[in-house]
C-alpha positions in Angstrom: -92.1 -21.4 -16.6 -95.4 -21.9 -14.9 -96.4 -24.8 -12.6 -98.1 -26.7 -15.5 -95.0 -26.5 -17.7 -92.8 -27.6 -14.8 -95.1 -30.6 -14.2 -94.9 -31.7 -17.8 -91.1 -31.2 -17.8 -90.8 -33.4 -14.6 -93.1 -36.0 -16.1 -91.0 -36.1 -19.3 -87.7 -36.3 -17.2 -89.1 -39.1 -15.1 -90.2 -41.0 -18.2 -86.7 -40.6 -19.8 -85.1 -41.8 -16.6 -87.4 -44.9 -16.5 -86.6 -45.6 -20.2 -82.9 -45.2 -19.7 -83.0 -48.0 -17.1 -84.7 -50.5 -19.4 -82.6 -53.3 -20.9 -83.3 -55.0 -24.2 -84.0 -58.7 -24.1 -81.9 -61.0 -26.2 -84.0 -64.2 -26.8 -80.9 -66.0 -28.1 -79.5 -66.0 -24.6 -82.7 -67.3 -22.9 -82.8 -71.0 -22.0 -85.0 -73.1 -24.2 -87.7 -75.4 -22.8 -85.5 -78.4 -23.8 -82.4 -77.2 -22.0 -81.7 -78.3 -18.4 -80.2 -75.9 -15.9 -77.2 -77.4 -14.3 -76.4 -74.6 -11.9 -78.6 -72.8 -9.4 -79.2 -69.1 -9.8 -76.7 -67.0 -7.8 -77.7 -64.0 -5.6 -75.2 -61.1 -5.7 -73.7 -60.3 -2.3 -75.5 -57.3 -0.8 -73.4 -54.4 0.4 -73.8 -54.1 4.2 -76.2 -51.3 5.1 -74.6 -48.2 6.5 -75.7 -47.2 9.9 -75.8 -43.6 11.2 -73.3 -44.7 13.9 -70.8 -45.7 11.2 -70.6 -42.2 9.8 -68.1 -39.5 10.5 -69.3 -36.9 13.0 -67.9 -33.8 11.3 -67.4 -32.4 7.8 -64.4 -30.0 7.6 -64.4 -26.5 6.2 -63.3 -26.5 2.6 -65.0 -29.8 1.8 -66.8 -29.9 -1.5 -70.3 -31.3 -1.4 -71.6 -32.2 -5.0 -75.3 -31.8 -5.4 -77.5 -32.7 -8.4 -80.4 -30.3 -8.7 -83.9 -31.9 -8.6 -85.8 -29.0 -10.0 -85.5 -26.2 -12.5 -84.3 -22.6 -11.6 -84.6 -19.7 -14.0 -83.6 -16.3 -12.6 -86.2 -14.6 -14.8 -89.1 -16.7 -13.5 -88.3 -18.5 -10.3 -89.1 -17.0 -6.9 -87.1 -17.3 -3.7 -87.8 -20.5 -1.8 -86.6 -24.1 -1.3 -85.3 -26.4 -4.0 -84.2 -30.0 -3.6 -81.2 -32.0 -4.7 -79.4 -35.2 -4.1 -75.7 -36.0 -3.3 -74.5 -38.2 -6.2 -71.4 -39.5 -4.5 -70.3 -40.0 -0.9 -68.6 -37.2 0.9 -65.8 -38.0 3.5 -65.7 -36.5 6.9 -62.9 -34.9 8.9 -61.7 -38.4 10.0 -61.7 -39.9 6.5 -64.9 -42.0 7.0 -68.1 -41.4 5.0 -70.0 -38.5 6.4 -72.7 -38.0 3.7 -73.6 -41.2 1.8 -74.5 -41.0 -1.9 -78.2 -40.6 -2.4 -78.7 -38.3 0.6 -81.4 -35.8 0.0 -80.6 -32.1 0.1 -82.6 -28.9 0.7 -81.2 -25.7 -0.7 -82.7 -22.2 -0.2 -82.7 -19.7 -3.0 -81.4 -16.7 -1.0 -81.3 -14.2 -3.9 -82.6 -14.4 -7.4 -83.2 -11.7 -10.1 -81.2 -8.9 -11.8 -78.8 -6.4 -10.6 -78.4 -4.0 -13.5 -77.5 -6.1 -16.5 -76.4 -9.1 -14.4 -78.7 -12.0 -13.5 -78.0 -13.6 -10.1 -78.9 -16.7 -8.2 -77.5 -17.4 -4.7 -78.3 -20.9 -3.4 -77.6 -21.7 0.3 -77.1 -25.3 1.5 -79.9 -25.5 4.0 -80.0 -29.1 5.2 -79.1 -32.7 4.2 -81.2 -35.8 5.1 -78.7 -38.5 6.0 -80.1 -42.0 6.4 -83.5 -40.5 7.4 -82.1 -37.9 9.9 -82.2 -34.2 9.0 -78.9 -32.3 9.6 -78.9 -28.5 9.4 -76.3 -26.7 7.3 -77.8 -23.3 8.1 -78.7 -21.3 11.2 -81.6 -19.7 9.2 -79.6 -16.6 8.2 -76.1 -17.9 7.5 -75.5 -21.1 5.4 -72.4 -23.3 5.8 -72.0 -23.1 1.9 -73.4 -20.9 -0.8 -73.2 -21.1 -4.6 -73.4 -17.8 -6.4 -74.2 -17.9 -10.1 -74.3 -14.9 -12.4 -74.8 -14.2 -16.1 -74.2 -10.9 -17.8 -76.7 -9.7 -20.3 -74.0 -7.6 -21.9 -72.6 -10.8 -23.4 -75.5 -11.2 -25.8 -79.0 -12.5 -26.2 -78.4 -15.9 -24.6 -77.2 -14.3 -21.4 -80.3 -12.6 -20.0 -80.9 -15.1 -17.1 -79.3 -17.8 -15.1 -80.8 -21.2 -16.1 -80.3 -24.3 -14.1 -81.9 -27.5 -15.3 -82.9 -30.7 -13.5 -79.8 -32.8 -13.0 -77.3 -29.9 -13.1 -74.4 -30.6 -10.8 -73.6 -27.9 -8.2 -70.4 -27.8 -6.1 -70.9 -26.5 -2.6 -67.7 -25.7 -0.7 -68.2 -25.5 3.1 -67.1 -22.2 4.6 -67.1 -23.7 8.1 -67.0 -27.1 9.7 -70.4 -28.8 10.3 -71.0 -31.2 13.2 -73.2 -34.2 12.4 -74.4 -35.4 15.8 
């Protein structure tokens, strides 16, 4: 998939996301000009903003970090490099407090991609997570705190000649070691 195809795919995906958030308007529930409002509009209570100081300072080894992919990976066409994602639900730290809030942006590194004999492979390393505007490293540049290894065997048939990951696919990263968030 070339850059132009990816751009069209991203534009279509963004359009679908925008459309899915639209609500239909039911005019039968709208006030008529003759009706008088007897109550004032209410404002929902806003959730208190999470501060970086409120977060846990460590994430234990074995913790699962769910990440929704914000790109497309195809082992037959994609090159090594960075790909982005987002954490869809909060992740608890070693002390039980939130360590990684939902919506945190993630950078993953495609460590290996291609074929080894009849098997297609993609190895994604958890590189960093942006938590409330601050970047936290989950890699020392060579060794990542978590890696997802995906394979597909061409021997299983024509639909198995490459690993395909689509925008929005959920990946589960399990930490191999504890990570300090300071």
